[in-house]
C-alpha positions in Angstrom: 96.2 80.0 171.7 93.9 81.7 169.2 94.6 85.2 168.0 91.6 87.5 168.1 91.6 90.6 165.9 89.9 93.8 167.0 86.8 94.9 165.3 87.5 97.1 162.2 86.6 100.8 162.3 84.2 102.1 159.7 86.8 103.7 157.4 88.9 100.5 157.6 85.9 98.4 156.7 85.2 100.6 153.7 88.8 100.4 152.4 89.0 96.7 152.8 85.5 96.0 151.3 86.8 95.3 147.8 90.0 93.5 148.7 90.0 89.8 148.0 92.2 88.1 150.6 91.7 84.6 149.1 93.0 85.5 145.6 95.8 87.9 146.4 98.6 88.4 143.9 101.9 90.1 144.6 101.9 93.6 143.2 105.7 94.0 143.0 105.8 93.1 139.3 107.5 96.1 137.7 107.1 94.9 134.1 103.4 94.4 134.6 103.0 98.0 136.0 105.0 99.4 133.1 102.9 97.7 130.4 99.7 98.7 132.2 100.8 102.3 132.2 102.1 102.3 128.7 98.9 100.8 127.2 96.6 102.5 129.8 95.1 99.2 131.0 92.7 100.1 133.8 92.0 96.7 135.2 94.7 94.3 136.3 92.5 91.4 135.4 92.7 92.3 131.7 96.5 92.1 131.8 96.4 88.8 133.8 94.1 87.4 131.1 96.4 88.5 128.3 99.3 86.8 130.1 97.3 83.6 130.6 96.2 83.5 126.9 99.8 84.1 125.7 101.0 81.2 128.0 98.2 78.9 126.7 99.1 79.7 123.1 102.7 78.8 123.7 101.7 75.6 125.5 99.4 74.7 122.6 102.1 75.4 120.0 104.6 73.2 121.9 102.1 70.4 122.1 101.6 70.6 118.3 105.4 70.7 117.7 105.8 67.5 119.7 103.5 65.6 117.3 104.9 63.6 114.4 105.7 66.0 111.5 104.0 63.6 109.0 100.8 63.4 111.1 97.9 65.1 109.1 96.4 66.3 112.4 99.5 68.2 113.2 99.4 70.0 109.8 95.8 70.8 110.2 96.1 72.0 113.9 99.1 74.1 113.2 97.4 75.7 110.1 94.3 76.5 112.2 96.3 78.0 115.1 98.5 80.1 112.8 95.4 81.2 110.8 93.6 82.3 113.9 96.6 84.1 115.4 97.3 85.9 112.1 93.7 87.0 111.7 93.8 88.3 115.3 96.9 90.3 114.4 99.1 88.7 117.0 101.6 87.3 114.5 103.0 89.0 111.3 102.8 85.9 109.0 101.3 82.5 109.1 104.2 80.5 107.8 106.0 79.2 110.9 104.8 77.7 114.2 107.8 79.3 115.9 106.0 82.6 115.7 103.5 81.3 118.3 106.3 81.4 121.0 106.7 85.1 120.4 103.1 85.9 121.3 103.1 87.8 124.6 100.7 89.8 126.7 102.0 93.0 124.9 100.8 91.4 121.6 97.3 91.5 123.0 97.7 95.0 124.3 98.7 96.2 120.8 95.3 95.0 119.5 93.2 97.0 122.0 90.9 99.6 120.5 92.7 102.8 121.8 96.1 101.5 120.5 94.6 100.8 117.1 93.1 104.3 117.1 96.5 105.8 117.7 98.0 103.6 115.0 95.4 104.8 112.5 95.9 108.4 113.7 92.4 108.9 115.0 93.9 110.1 118.3 97.3 111.4 119.3 97.8 109.4 122.5 96.4 106.2 124.0 95.0 108.3 127.0 93.0 110.5 124.6 91.8 107.5 122.6 90.7 105.7 125.8 88.7 108.8 126.9 87.1 109.0 123.5 86.1 105.3 123.5 84.7 105.6 127.1 82.7 108.7 126.1 81.1 106.8 123.2 82.6 108.6 120.2 83.9 105.4 118.4 82.2 102.6 116.7 83.5 99.3 115.1 81.3 98.5 112.1 77.7 99.4 113.1 78.3 98.8 116.8 79.1 101.5 119.3 82.0 100.4 121.6 82.6 102.0 125.0 85.0 99.4 126.3 88.7 100.3 125.8 89.7 96.7 126.3 87.9 95.7 123.1 90.3 93.7 120.9 90.4 94.6 117.2 91.2 91.9 114.6 92.9 92.6 111.3 89.6 92.5 109.5 87.9 94.9 111.9 90.7 97.6 111.7 89.1 99.1 108.6 85.7 99.5 110.3 86.9 101.6 113.3 85.3 105.0 112.7 83.6 107.8 114.6 79.9 107.6 115.6 77.7 109.5 113.2 76.5 111.8 115.9 79.9 112.4 117.4 81.0 116.0 117.8 84.6 115.0 116.8 83.4 113.6 113.5 81.5 116.8 112.8 84.6 118.8 113.7 86.8 116.7 111.3 84.2 117.0 108.5 84.2 120.8 109.0 87.9 121.0 108.9 88.1 119.0 105.7 85.1 121.0 104.3 83.2 117.8 103.7 80.3 118.3 106.1 76.9 117.6 104.7 73.9 118.9 106.7 71.6 116.3 105.2 73.8 113.4 106.5 74.0 114.9 110.0 70.2 115.2 110.2 69.6 111.4 109.9 
């Protein structure tokens, strides 16, 4: 006996248009929701990607640990992995391979542009920082960034600034009495 479903009404069709029934994940994960709210992550896929990357880093470090300690490849591979993670800002030092097991999805969340802006006191809250990024007030180096999910490495931290034409930059310069009309014209 086959079950036949009734035809969906128009509002039901509209609501279910963006639901993917083939790749459905349970949404009862309380920790995931808390982290997404704390770091103002708008897309669940971003958090899922961070979890996947953290898991792959742990697996890779465990594979490297299982190699012979005298093997030159192990030394080189662990040095490369630690260097990359340190430069990304995911681990505090590059001395020990044990630090790779402490990399979590939250480690990636802490490297997002709005969080770095709050850390460097460009904004008071992550929500405000996210809005400023989306509105196009922030640049990293010479490039305008409008994606709040943009990850900032340790080297890039110093280059997070306001866009030259930003009203916020003008306001800060006025407050500090450093505004130069010639710079604002160009």
